N, C-alpha and C positions, 0 to 999 in steps of 0.2 A: 504476535509473534514476527516481526518484520525486522530481526537483525539478518537477514537476508541472504542465502545461499553465496555464503564467502566459500565455503565449499561444498560438496554434495551433503556433507552432514549439517552443516549450519544451516538448515533449510527450513526453519520455520519462525521468522519473526516478522514483524508487521508494520502498517502504513502512519500518515504523517501531518503535522501542523506546523504553523510559525507564528510566533506572538508578534503581533502587529503594535510596536510600543511606540513607533514614530509616528509623525503628523505627515497624513498622506496628502495633505494639501500643500506642504511645503515643497515645492519644483520649480523648476525654472519659469514655468508661466507666471508665477507669484513674484521673480526675481528674486527669491531669496534662495535657490537651490534644493537641494534634495538630501533628504536626511530618512534614514530608517534603523533601528534597532531591534535587531535579530534573536533568537531563542539562546544565542550563546552569550547574549547581554554585548554583543558587538555592534558600536554605532556605525553604520557606513553613510559618508558625506560625498556629495557629487556637486558638481556647477550645475547640473541638470539630471532630470530623472532618466535613468537608465533606459535605454530601447533596444539595444544590442545583447540579448539574454542568452545564457546556455543553462541547461539544468539537466539534472536526473530526470529519467524519461517520466517517472509518476510525478513530479513536480512539474514538469511540462507539460502534461495533460491535464492537470488542475488549474495550471494558470491559462492555458486554451480555452478550457470550458468558461472561465471567469473574463475572456475576453482580451487575454494578454498572449501575444505570438512570440515564440522563441527562435532564435537562428541556429542552434544548434542543442544536440542532447548527447546524454551519456548514458550506458546501461542498455539493458535488453530492448531492442527495439523491433527487429523485425526476424521471425521466427524461420526455420530452414525451408518451409514451404512457400515462404515469400508474404505469408500472412502478417499484419501488426501484432506484436506481442500485447496481451491484456493490460500489462503494465503501463503501456505507453498511452491508453485511453484515446483519446479522439486525435493524439497526433498523426499527421500523414506524413510517412516517412521520406515521400518524395519533395516535401516542403522544408525539410530541416537538413542540417549537415551533422553526421554521426561522427563525434569525436571520440569515443571508444577507444581505448588501447587494446592490446591484444591478449591482456590477462586480466582477471577480475581485479577491479579496484584502480585501474589504469587508464588514462587519457591519452590521447595523441596531442601531444602538446604543441606540434607543430601545425597540426590542423585547427586546434583551439584558438592559437595565437592567428592564424589566417581571419579567422571570424571577426577580430577587432572587437572582442566582447567587453560590455559595460559592467557586466553583473553575472556570477555564476549562483545557482540555485540546488541545493541538493538537503535531503534530510538528514536527521541526525537522531540518533538513540540515546537517550540519558544514561544508560550502563555502558556506553562504549563512547571511547575518546574518537574525534574526527568527524566528517562528514560521511554518509554513506555513498557506497560504490568508491571512493577513493581510500587507497591505501596511504599510510601517513608521508611517505616521501612523494607520493604524485600531489596530496592536498599542498604540501609544501611548494612544490612546483608551480601547481595552480595558482596559488596565492601571489606568486611573483607577476603573474601575467594580468589577472583580474580580480576587484573583490568578489569574497564569496558570502552568500547568505546562509545561514543554517537552519533548518528545520526540525524541529522537535518532533519525531514519529513514535513517542512510546507514552505511556501515563496520562492519555488523555482521550475524552469519549469522542466517537465520528462527529458526530454534530458540531462538538465545538472545534476538531481538526477542521472541518471544512470550512466554517464561519473565518478561522484565521487564516486561510488561503485564500478565501474571498478579500479580506483586509490586506493580503499582500499584494494580491491584484488589483485593489483601488488604488493603492500607493503607487504601482506601477501602471496607472493611466486606464485600466480595465474598466469597461461601463459594467460593473456588477450589480446596477440597479436598473436592468435592462430588461423588459418583458420577456426576452428568452430566457434570462436566469431565473426570475420570478416563476415562470413554468417549469422550468427544471427543478426549481426546490418544491414545487406543489407535486411534482410527479415522486420526488424522493419522500415526501411524507405520505402521499398515497402508498407507495411501496412499503412503507414503514409500517402501515397501519395493516397493510396484508399480512406481513411477519407476525404482526402482535396477534392477530387473530388466529393464525396458525399454532403460536405458542399457547395461547390460552387452551386450542382443542387439545394439542398434545398433552400439556400439563392435565388437562381434564382426563384423557385416556390414559395416563402413567408412562408417556412413551418419551424417550430422551434421544439426544443427538450425541455423537463421539466425533469430535474433529481431529483427522488424523493425517499423516503423510508418511513416506517412508523412501529409504534409499536401498540398496543391495545390502548394505552392512547393517543399518538400524531400521526400527520402526518408532514412529513418534505419536504422541498424543499431545495435542496442543491446550495451551491453557488460556481460557477465555478472556480471563481478565488482562493478560498482557498485550492484546491486540485490540485497536481502537472499535475495529468493526464488530468483533466477537463480543467484545465487553458490551456494546450498545444493544446488541442482538439479546444478550442474555439480561442485563438490568434494566434496559428500559423497553425493549420489545417483550420480553418473557420467552423466547426459546429456551428451552430446556437442554442447554448444552453442558457436557459433562467437564468437571475440572478434575485433571489427574493428581495423584495424592503427593507426588515426588518430581518436583520441578526440577530442571537443569538450573541449578543457581549461578553456577560457574559460566552458563550459556546465558545469563540474563533471565531466566525463569520463565521462558517464553514456551517451554514444551517439555515434556518428559521423555527421555530416551529409553527404549527397550529394546532388547534382543528380539529378533523375531520367533523365536521360542516363547514369548510371553506376549504375541500380538493379538490376543484374546484375553488380556488381563482385565480389560474394561468392557463393561456392557455397552451395548446402544441400539436403538431399533433402527436409526439413520445415520450412516458415515457421511461426514462431511469431510471430502478427501481434497487434498492440496492440489490445485490443478497446474502449478508451474511446472515447466519442462525439466526441471532438475528432481522433480517428484516422481515418484513410481504412479504409473496409471493403475486404476483398480485391478484389471486382468494380470496387470504384471505381479501387483501385491498377493493377488490370489494365487500367484504359483506358489507361494509358500504355504504348506498344508495347515500350519496353525490359524494362519490370517484367515485361510479359506472356511475354516471351521467355524469363524464367528457367526452367529446366525443372521446378521446384518448383510455380512460378505456373501454368504451362501446365497441369501435372498436376492444379490445384487441391488439392495437397497443404498445407492450411492447418490449423494449430492454434490455440487462442485462448489468449492471454496477459491474465490478470487483472493488469495492472501496478499497480493500489492495490487494495489489499484490508483488512480490520481484521486485525492481528497477533494471532490467537488459533488455537487447535487445531480449533475447529469450523469456523472460516472456511478454514483452510486443507487442512483434511480434505477439505471439499467441492473445491477449487480442483485440489487434486493429483490426486483421484479423476477429475474432468472432464477433466483434461490427459493422465493416461493413458488414459482410453477414447477419447480422440480420437487419441493416439500409435498406440494399438493397431489402430484403425481405419484410418488411413494406412499404417502398416506390411504391413496385411495385403492392401494393395492390389497 
């Protein structure tokens, strides 16, 4: 569900990947130039491997975890309290230039130009035109400044999405076979096994998880299959996350939209809530009496869903371990 926060109601859409169709070895060091084909089917050619990269924050985080630094980012980077947005992962805001524009989908074109970028990387949802975090006129303007690489962020499983970012990083010169990356992958696999064990326990006990989010206007129930992470948790790890019956097809099918009067329409022993800033926190959601009457809400059985995060082993090892910790705590109550 990562078609992301275009407005407060477009809240639940989800994470990404890029098909590495080019030959990573074709770079300036080999004297043959650099070439890469992205998930839009667009082949990028350059005299040398791009080094000055600008990326949407979650793409930037994934590249950094695979050994590729960026000079600039756009999208949510720093929260009001000064902390780094989870969407940006391991990016240090002090080490990049934020080229985000004043409104959603906008870029500060002058600041972008000043960075002398050689490549811009961003996500793309198969159901929607254009690159993520760029409205159409902004994308057109960006393309006149720098070549762009599109990263498909829907219809793909989490491990595959991570592997494809790994290959993009390899093409950009990242040391993706380092001991650090291997250790990150081991941590990812260990965290996945923790969730697999929890899923088996929950199924044996007949318990379920409901993924939810909300704004003042609407309540959302997330469709697991439309999100690479949740789809992986359900199909590969066996977490019993409920699928709503009536997805919002016009919005890409990432969630079912409900009025707050129907906020107890679906059962669930644990509520997996969208922890992004645009989504209400549990205590805010519980101000609605219907939602507050939901047994899991009444018992405060909430765990966090990091709905947007860098597609890397390091990022999701942390996310899955945190989720496992929180689920174990709730199941022990």
